[in-house]
C-alpha positions, -999 to 999 in steps of 0.1 A, spaced: -46 -44 -172 -82 -42 -162 -96 -62 -191 -113 -32 -206 -127 -17 -174 -120 20 -169 -117 17 -131 -113 -8 -103 -137 -7 -75 -122 -15 -41 -142 -20 -9 -123 -10 22 -135 -30 51 -112 -27 82 -78 -23 96 -47 -44 98 -11 -41 107 24 -52 101 34 -58 137 37 -27 157 52 -8 128 24 0 103 -14 3 105 -33 0 72 -68 -2 57 -77 -36 44 -97 -44 12 -123 -72 10 -114 -105 -6 -131 -97 -39 -112 -64 -42 -80 -81 -33 -86 -107 -61 -93 -79 -87 -62 -60 -76 -42 -92 -77 -52 -98 -113 -43 -62 -122 -9 -65 -105 -2 -98 -123 -9 -81 -156 13 -52 -148 40 -75 -136 38 -95 -169 42 -62 -188 72 -52 -167 89 -86 -172 82 -83 -211 99 -48 -210 129 -63 -190 122 -40 -161 118 -67 -134 126 -104 -130 90 -110 -121 95 -120 -85 74 -100 -64 50 -103 -35 16 -85 -40 6 -70 -8 -20 -43 -14 -28 -20 15 -34 17 23 -10 28 50 -26 52 74 0 52 102 37 43 101 63 47 128 96 63 118 124 40 110 150 59 130 145 79 162 160 113 167 197 110 176 192 122 211 169 93 220 183 63 237 178 28 223 155 21 253 133 51 244 133 40 208 120 5 217 93 18 240 80 48 220 83 38 184 56 11 185 20 14 175 1 -6 201 -30 -26 188 -52 -10 214 -47 23 197 -65 11 165 -83 -21 174 -117 -4 179 -118 3 141 -106 -33 133 -139 -40 113 -148 -4 104 -162 0 69 -142 28 52 -163 27 21 -158 21 -16 -130 36 -37 -127 38 -74 -91 33 -86 -85 49 -119 -47 48 -122 -16 29 -110 16 44 -99 51 28 -94 66 47 -64 102 49 -53 104 51 -15 141 57 -17 141 90 -37 135 124 -21 98 132 -17 77 162 -8 49 148 12 44 118 -11 66 90 -25 85 99 -58 64 86 -87 86 68 -113 57 59 -136 19 61 -137 -9 49 -160 -45 59 -161 -69 31 -168 -90 56 -186 -62 60 -212 -59 23 -221 
C-alpha cells in the first residue's frame, strides 16, 4: 500500500470545515497526494476482494470538532438551528496554524454506525510495518 515504506509522513498545516458542522485539521498537498495513493491501493485491494464496488470519495481529514447530529429532545427546532453550529470565527484564528508532522503507521476501516466506546468501531486494521 505504501510501496515498501513503513510509514507515511503527513504534514498538518491548518484548519478547514464542512460548513458549520465539522472542523478538521488539513494536510498539505504533498501529504494529501501520498494519502490518496495509499487510499487508491487500498481501494483496489478491497475491490479485488469483492468488499466494495470501488466508488468512493477520498477525503482525508482529522476531525477535531463536530456538532451533534440530533439535539436533546427538549430543544426546540429554533434552538437547534441557532446552537448547533460551529461559527467560523470560533476557529478561524488557527486557519493556517502548523500542527506539525505525523507519522502514520497503520490504516483502519471504521464503522460509524456500530456502538462505540469513545472511538469508532474498528472493522479492520493493517500496520504498514507488517507488510
